[in-house]
ZADO-1210 file (C-alpha; in nm, 4 decimals, padded with zeros to 6 digits):
<atoms>
<atom x="-01.5583" y="-00.9534" z="00.0415" code="ARG" pos="1"/>
<atom x="-01.3435" y="-01.2415" z="00.1567" code="SER" pos="2"/>
<atom x="-01.1847" y="-01.2744" z="-00.1881" code="SER" pos="3"/>
<atom x="-01.0591" y="-00.9151" z="-00.1605" code="ASP" pos="4"/>
<atom x="-00.8790" y="-01.0017" z="00.1625" code="LEU" pos="5"/>
<atom x="-00.6724" y="-01.2796" z="00.0025" code="ASN" pos="6"/>
<atom x="-00.4224" y="-01.0276" z="-00.1348" code="GLN" pos="7"/>
<atom x="-00.3282" y="-00.9325" z="00.2223" code="TYR" pos="8"/>
<atom x="-00.2825" y="-01.2836" z="00.3591" code="ARG" pos="9"/>
<atom x="00.0959" y="-01.3027" z="00.3050" code="PRO" pos="10"/>
<atom x="00.1432" y="-00.9813" z="00.5020" code="ARG" pos="11"/>
<atom x="-00.1012" y="-01.0838" z="00.7719" code="VAL" pos="12"/>
<atom x="00.0793" y="-01.4173" z="00.8074" code="ARG" pos="13"/>
<atom x="00.4144" y="-01.2393" z="00.8372" code="ALA" pos="14"/>
<atom x="00.2806" y="-01.0138" z="01.1148" code="ILE" pos="15"/>
<atom x="00.1201" y="-01.3047" z="01.2961" code="SER" pos="16"/>
<atom x="00.4345" y="-01.5166" z="01.2678" code="ASP" pos="17"/>
<atom x="00.6511" y="-01.2329" z="01.3993" code="ALA" pos="18"/>
<atom x="00.4392" y="-01.1852" z="01.7097" code="PHE" pos="19"/>
<atom x="00.4250" y="-01.5604" z="01.7618" code="LYS" pos="20"/>
<atom x="00.8051" y="-01.5817" z="01.7392" code="ALA" pos="21"/>
<atom x="00.8210" y="-01.3158" z="02.0125" code="ALA" pos="22"/>
<atom x="00.5834" y="-01.5135" z="02.2344" code="GLY" pos="23"/>
<atom x="00.2931" y="-01.2747" z="02.1784" code="ARG" pos="24"/>
<atom x="-00.0502" y="-01.3175" z="02.0244" code="SER" pos="25"/>
<atom x="-00.2156" y="-01.0656" z="01.7945" code="VAL" pos="26"/>
<atom x="-00.5692" y="-00.9991" z="01.6740" code="LYS" pos="27"/>
<atom x="-00.5938" y="-00.8584" z="01.3219" code="ILE" pos="28"/>
<atom x="-00.9108" y="-00.7012" z="01.1845" code="GLU" pos="29"/>
<atom x="-00.9851" y="-00.5644" z="00.8364" code="PHE" pos="30"/>
<atom x="-01.1326" y="-00.2208" z="00.7684" code="PHE" pos="31"/>
<atom x="-01.1388" y="00.0188" z="00.4738" code="PRO" pos="32"/>
<atom x="-00.8053" y="00.2015" z="00.4693" code="TRP" pos="33"/>
<atom x="-00.9080" y="00.5433" z="00.5997" code="ASN" pos="34"/>
<atom x="-01.1233" y="00.3894" z="00.8714" code="ARG" pos="35"/>
<atom x="-00.8356" y="00.1640" z="00.9816" code="ALA" pos="36"/>
<atom x="-00.6073" y="00.4660" z="01.0206" code="VAL" pos="37"/>
<atom x="-00.8743" y="00.6581" z="01.2115" code="ASP" pos="38"/>
<atom x="-00.9419" y="00.3665" z="01.4465" code="ILE" pos="39"/>
<atom x="-00.5735" y="00.3193" z="01.5232" code="ALA" pos="40"/>
<atom x="-00.5399" y="00.6896" z="01.6017" code="ARG" pos="41"/>
<atom x="-00.8483" y="00.7262" z="01.8165" code="ASN" pos="42"/>
<atom x="-00.9383" y="00.3892" z="01.9701" code="ASN" pos="43"/>
<atom x="-00.7125" y="00.2798" z="02.2551" code="GLU" pos="44"/>
<atom x="-00.8104" y="-00.0838" z="02.1991" code="ASP" pos="45"/>
<atom x="-00.5938" y="-00.0815" z="01.8839" code="TYR" pos="46"/>
<atom x="-00.2180" y="-00.0323" z="01.8828" code="VAL" pos="47"/>
<atom x="-00.1271" y="-00.0418" z="01.5130" code="ALA" pos="48"/>
<atom x="-00.2331" y="-00.0567" z="01.1506" code="TYR" pos="49"/>
<atom x="-00.0669" y="-00.2074" z="00.8438" code="PHE" pos="50"/>
<atom x="00.0635" y="-00.1685" z="00.5795" code="PRO" pos="51"/>
<atom x="00.2139" y="00.1795" z="00.5796" code="GLU" pos="52"/>
<atom x="00.4868" y="00.3502" z="00.3829" code="TYR" pos="53"/>
<atom x="00.7416" y="00.5674" z="00.5559" code="HIS" pos="54"/>
<atom x="00.6892" y="00.9428" z="00.5372" code="ALA" pos="55"/>
<atom x="00.8693" y="01.2084" z="00.7369" code="THR" pos="56"/>
<atom x="00.5398" y="01.3895" z="00.7969" code="ALA" pos="57"/>
<atom x="00.3945" y="01.0826" z="00.9721" code="LYS" pos="58"/>
<atom x="00.6797" y="01.0304" z="01.2190" code="GLU" pos="59"/>
<atom x="00.5057" y="01.2490" z="01.4773" code="SER" pos="60"/>
<atom x="00.2086" y="01.0112" z="01.4930" code="GLU" pos="61"/>
<atom x="00.3560" y="00.6751" z="01.3934" code="CYS" pos="62"/>
<atom x="00.6093" y="00.4482" z="01.5624" code="LEU" pos="63"/>
<atom x="00.7411" y="00.2639" z="01.2596" code="TYR" pos="64"/>
<atom x="00.8279" y="-00.1032" z="01.2895" code="SER" pos="65"/>
<atom x="01.1244" y="-00.2559" z="01.1155" code="ASP" pos="66"/>
<atom x="01.0408" y="-00.3199" z="00.7465" code="PRO" pos="67"/>
<atom x="00.7982" y="-00.6022" z="00.6728" code="VAL" pos="68"/>
<atom x="00.9068" y="-00.6739" z="00.3180" code="GLY" pos="69"/>
<atom x="00.8848" y="-00.4373" z="00.0256" code="HIS" pos="70"/>
<atom x="00.6862" y="-00.3881" z="-00.2925" code="SER" pos="71"/>
<atom x="00.7277" y="-00.1702" z="-00.6028" code="PRO" pos="72"/>
<atom x="00.4973" y="00.1285" z="-00.6392" code="LEU" pos="73"/>
<atom x="00.4165" y="00.1731" z="-01.0077" code="VAL" pos="74"/>
<atom x="00.2097" y="00.3571" z="-01.2629" code="LEU" pos="75"/>
<atom x="-00.0373" y="00.1524" z="-01.4639" code="VAL" pos="76"/>
<atom x="-00.1258" y="00.3032" z="-01.8010" code="GLU" pos="77"/>
<atom x="-00.3208" y="00.2282" z="-02.1160" code="ARG" pos="78"/>
<atom x="-00.1099" y="00.0571" z="-02.3810" code="LYS" pos="79"/>
<atom x="-00.2515" y="00.2917" z="-02.6422" code="ALA" pos="80"/>
<atom x="-00.1418" y="00.5961" z="-02.4420" code="ASN" pos="81"/>
<atom x="00.1830" y="00.5137" z="-02.2600" code="PRO" pos="82"/>
<atom x="00.3656" y="00.7660" z="-02.0443" code="LEU" pos="83"/>
<atom x="00.7227" y="00.8568" z="-02.1317" code="ARG" pos="84"/>
<atom x="00.8773" y="01.0299" z="-01.8356" code="TRP" pos="85"/>
<atom x="01.2069" y="01.0741" z="-01.6539" code="ASN" pos="86"/>
<atom x="01.0989" y="01.3162" z="-01.3817" code="SER" pos="87"/>
<atom x="00.7708" y="01.4244" z="-01.2275" code="TYR" pos="88"/>
<atom x="00.7894" y="01.7391" z="-01.4387" code="ASP" pos="89"/>
<atom x="00.7180" y="01.5184" z="-01.7404" code="ASP" pos="90"/>
<atom x="00.3822" y="01.4187" z="-01.5867" code="LEU" pos="91"/>
<atom x="00.2588" y="01.7763" z="-01.5881" code="SER" pos="92"/>
<atom x="-00.0616" y="01.7993" z="-01.7887" code="GLY" pos="93"/>
<atom x="-00.1529" y="01.4372" z="-01.7182" code="ARG" pos="94"/>
<atom x="-00.4212" y="01.3316" z="-01.4707" code="LYS" pos="95"/>
<atom x="-00.2977" y="01.0709" z="-01.2239" code="ILE" pos="96"/>
<atom x="-00.5313" y="00.8410" z="-01.0328" code="GLY" pos="97"/>
<atom x="-00.4511" y="00.7841" z="-00.6661" code="VAL" pos="98"/>
<atom x="-00.6387" y="00.6210" z="-00.3789" code="VAL" pos="99"/>
<atom x="-00.7729" y="00.8625" z="-00.1191" code="LYS" pos="100"/>
<atom x="-00.5697" y="00.8511" z="00.2019" code="GLY" pos="101"/>
<atom x="-00.2805" y="00.6483" z="00.0609" code="TYR" pos="102"/>
<atom x="00.0792" y="00.7625" z="00.0813" code="LEU" pos="103"/>
<atom x="00.2610" y="00.7518" z="-00.2506" code="ASN" pos="104"/>
<atom x="00.6159" y="00.8827" z="-00.2898" code="THR" pos="105"/>
<atom x="00.7095" y="01.1904" z="-00.0907" code="GLU" pos="106"/>
<atom x="00.7825" y="01.3909" z="-00.4062" code="GLU" pos="107"/>
<atom x="00.4603" y="01.2856" z="-00.5742" code="LEU" pos="108"/>
<atom x="00.2548" y="01.3658" z="-00.2641" code="ASP" pos="109"/>
<atom x="00.4229" y="01.7062" z="-00.2330" code="ALA" pos="110"/>
<atom x="00.3315" y="01.7868" z="-00.5931" code="ARG" pos="111"/>
<atom x="-00.0245" y="01.6689" z="-00.5360" code="ILE" pos="112"/>
<atom x="-00.0546" y="01.8821" z="-00.2214" code="ALA" pos="113"/>
<atom x="00.0733" y="02.1895" z="-00.4042" code="SER" pos="114"/>
<atom x="-00.1523" y="02.1107" z="-00.7032" code="ARG" pos="115"/>
<atom x="00.1401" y="02.0968" z="-00.9404" code="VAL" pos="116"/>
<atom x="00.0045" y="01.7643" z="-01.0658" code="LEU" pos="117"/>
<atom x="-00.3602" y="01.6961" z="-01.1442" code="ALA" pos="118"/>
<atom x="-00.5010" y="01.3930" z="-00.9641" code="VAL" pos="119"/>
<atom x="-00.8263" y="01.2063" z="-00.9290" code="ASP" pos="120"/>
<atom x="-00.9014" y="01.0303" z="-00.5993" code="HIS" pos="121"/>
<atom x="-01.0552" y="00.6830" z="-00.5958" code="ALA" pos="122"/>
<atom x="-01.1918" y="00.4982" z="-00.2937" code="LEU" pos="123"/>
<atom x="-00.9811" y="00.1870" z="-00.3542" code="ASP" pos="124"/>
<atom x="-00.7298" y="00.0324" z="-00.5932" code="ASP" pos="125"/>
<atom x="-00.9840" y="-00.1563" z="-00.8033" code="ALA" pos="126"/>
<atom x="-01.1883" y="00.1555" z="-00.8699" code="ARG" pos="127"/>
<atom x="-00.8722" y="00.3461" z="-00.9535" code="ASN" pos="128"/>
<atom x="-00.7877" y="00.0885" z="-01.2220" code="ILE" pos="129"/>
<atom x="-01.1429" y="00.0977" z="-01.3585" code="LEU" pos="130"/>
<atom x="-01.1176" y="00.4761" z="-01.3934" code="LYS" pos="131"/>
<atom x="-00.7951" y="00.4305" z="-01.5891" code="LEU" pos="132"/>
<atom x="-00.9524" y="00.1746" z="-01.8203" code="ALA" pos="133"/>
<atom x="-01.2462" y="00.4108" z="-01.8803" code="ALA" pos="134"/>
<atom x="-01.0102" y="00.6934" z="-01.9779" code="GLY" pos="135"/>
<atom x="-01.0911" y="00.9130" z="-01.6785" code="ARG" pos="136"/>
<atom x="-00.7236" y="00.9276" z="-01.5754" code="VAL" pos="137"/>
<atom x="-00.3995" y="00.8864" z="-01.7699" code="ASP" pos="138"/>
<atom x="-00.2298" y="00.6591" z="-01.5174" code="ALA" pos="139"/>
<atom x="-00.3055" y="00.4928" z="-01.1840" code="ALA" pos="140"/>
<atom x="-00.0652" y="00.4654" z="-00.8911" code="VAL" pos="141"/>
<atom x="-00.0687" y="00.1191" z="-00.7333" code="ILE" pos="142"/>
<atom x="00.1417" y="-00.1381" z="-00.5523" code="ASP" pos="143"/>
<atom x="00.2606" y="-00.3821" z="-00.8212" code="LEU" pos="144"/>
<atom x="00.1724" y="-00.6900" z="-00.6155" code="ASN" pos="145"/>
<atom x="-00.1771" y="-00.5550" z="-00.5522" code="VAL" pos="146"/>
<atom x="-00.2244" y="-00.4853" z="-00.9227" code="PHE" pos="147"/>
<atom x="-00.1139" y="-00.8357" z="-01.0199" code="ASN" pos="148"/>
<atom x="-00.3448" y="-00.9819" z="-00.7576" code="TYR" pos="149"/>
<atom x="-00.6442" y="-00.7795" z="-00.8778" code="LEU" pos="150"/>
<atom x="-00.5828" y="-00.8780" z="-01.2409" code="VAL" pos="151"/>
<atom x="-00.5972" y="-01.2439" z="-01.1409" code="LYS" pos="152"/>
<atom x="-00.8723" y="-01.2354" z="-00.8810" code="ASN" pos="153"/>
<atom x="-01.0998" y="-00.9320" z="-00.9187" code="ASP" pos="154"/>
<atom x="-01.3528" y="-00.9914" z="-01.1956" code="ALA" pos="155"/>
<atom x="-01.4053" y="-00.6223" z="-01.2706" code="SER" pos="156"/>
<atom x="-01.0315" y="-00.5526" z="-01.3053" code="VAL" pos="157"/>
<atom x="-00.9659" y="-00.8731" z="-01.4994" code="LYS" pos="158"/>
<atom x="-01.2301" y="-00.7673" z="-01.7519" code="ALA" pos="159"/>
<atom x="-01.0474" y="-00.4433" z="-01.8367" code="VAL" pos="160"/>
<atom x="-00.6847" y="-00.5489" z="-01.7878" code="ALA" pos="161"/>
<atom x="-00.6081" y="-00.6414" z="-02.1502" code="GLY" pos="162"/>
<atom x="-00.5474" y="-00.2852" z="-02.2763" code="PRO" pos="163"/>
<atom x="-00.3460" y="-00.1923" z="-01.9645" code="LEU" pos="164"/>
<atom x="00.0210" y="-00.2279" z="-01.8762" code="GLN" pos="165"/>
<atom x="00.2683" y="-00.1323" z="-01.6056" code="VAL" pos="166"/>
<atom x="00.4860" y="00.1633" z="-01.6979" code="ASN" pos="167"/>
<atom x="00.8498" y="00.0614" z="-01.7378" code="ALA" pos="168"/>
<atom x="00.9712" y="00.3259" z="-01.4923" code="LYS" pos="169"/>
<atom x="00.8778" y="00.2358" z="-01.1343" code="PHE" pos="170"/>
<atom x="00.7961" y="00.5152" z="-00.8929" code="LEU" pos="171"/>
<atom x="00.9797" y="00.3548" z="-00.6016" code="GLU" pos="172"/>
<atom x="01.0513" y="00.0211" z="-00.4387" code="ASP" pos="173"/>
<atom x="00.8630" y="00.0860" z="-00.1158" code="LYS" pos="174"/>
<atom x="00.9405" y="-00.0728" z="00.2168" code="LYS" pos="175"/>
<atom x="00.6337" y="-00.1779" z="00.4141" code="LEU" pos="176"/>
<atom x="00.5925" y="-00.1033" z="00.7839" code="PHE" pos="177"/>
<atom x="00.3526" y="-00.1567" z="01.0707" code="VAL" pos="178"/>
<atom x="00.2542" y="00.1821" z="01.2150" code="CYS" pos="179"/>
<atom x="00.2262" y="00.1536" z="01.5935" code="PHE" pos="180"/>
<atom x="00.0557" y="00.4228" z="01.7980" code="THR" pos="181"/>
<atom x="00.2701" y="00.6664" z="01.9929" code="ARG" pos="182"/>
<atom x="00.1752" y="00.5261" z="02.3326" code="SER" pos="183"/>
<atom x="00.3384" y="00.3000" z="02.5926" code="PRO" pos="184"/>
<atom x="00.1267" y="00.0116" z="02.4620" code="GLU" pos="185"/>
<atom x="00.2241" y="00.0857" z="02.1034" code="GLY" pos="186"/>
<atom x="00.5924" y="00.1053" z="02.1873" code="ASP" pos="187"/>
<atom x="00.5814" y="-00.2234" z="02.3829" code="THR" pos="188"/>
<atom x="00.4023" y="-00.3966" z="02.0955" code="ALA" pos="189"/>
<atom x="00.6522" y="-00.2571" z="01.8456" code="ARG" pos="190"/>
<atom x="00.9498" y="-00.3836" z="02.0433" code="GLN" pos="191"/>
<atom x="00.7968" y="-00.7324" z="02.0649" code="ALA" pos="192"/>
<atom x="00.7109" y="-00.7296" z="01.6953" code="PHE" pos="193"/>
<atom x="01.0592" y="-00.6219" z="01.5878" code="ASN" pos="194"/>
<atom x="01.2116" y="-00.8941" z="01.8046" code="LEU" pos="195"/>
<atom x="00.9923" y="-01.1591" z="01.6442" code="GLY" pos="196"/>
<atom x="01.0462" y="-01.0199" z="01.2954" code="LEU" pos="197"/>
<atom x="01.4182" y="-01.0878" z="01.3264" code="ARG" pos="198"/>
<atom x="01.3403" y="-01.4540" z="01.3940" code="LYS" pos="199"/>
<atom x="01.1367" y="-01.5250" z="01.0785" code="ILE" pos="200"/>
<atom x="01.2031" y="-01.5196" z="00.7032" code="ASP" pos="201"/>
<atom x="00.9536" y="-01.2616" z="00.5783" code="VAL" pos="202"/>
<atom x="01.0384" y="-01.3122" z="00.2099" code="ASP" pos="203"/>
<atom x="00.9751" y="-01.6848" z="00.2418" code="ALA" pos="204"/>
<atom x="00.6332" y="-01.6176" z="00.3969" code="VAL" pos="205"/>
<atom x="00.5469" y="-01.3821" z="00.1111" code="PHE" pos="206"/>
<atom x="00.6576" y="-01.6266" z="-00.1579" code="ARG" pos="207"/>
<atom x="00.4570" y="-01.9105" z="-00.0077" code="LYS" pos="208"/>
<atom x="00.1343" y="-01.7171" z="00.0414" code="LYS" pos="209"/>
<atom x="00.1375" y="-01.5049" z="-00.2754" code="MET" pos="210"/>
<atom x="00.1136" y="-01.8065" z="-00.5030" code="ASN" pos="211"/>
</atoms>
């Protein structure tokens, strides 16, 4: 739905402006997350996908751009059942909602992979929040800006947002990157993008388009 794409417009504008500043044009298309990653990996007509968090495990397949802004990664919880935690050990015994295919924090993902923490996978952020509101998970991992956007603009999330809150302890302030393919074309595009990125004010673009 076009309304769902509005949350990405500040980031899309920043990418477009960076390429323009480098004298290059760019075509940006929208796909479900896992499909976008698969297309970038396997279709030579595409040279990158966005946004991506940095992870050591992905360095073998991803040429990371310079950071394109940042955004806090948080836990959303039910006000009636808040989480009190200082380390991931304190989340043991809780079920955490995550979106399938998304990177979270490296420590959280390691604990998920080793099944130290119990998780429930949703297909997208909105459905993850709806599961939380329905009591199917104890907390949902989400980008804070995406959560705020969904509360304002997604009718299904807005309807259940009243009993929810953001946990006071953020998981991490995550830098956002464009992941370019490990190919000559990907490397050339990355160099052009990084050059243009240094010529624009990314934070100003985000502030203007997020409102």
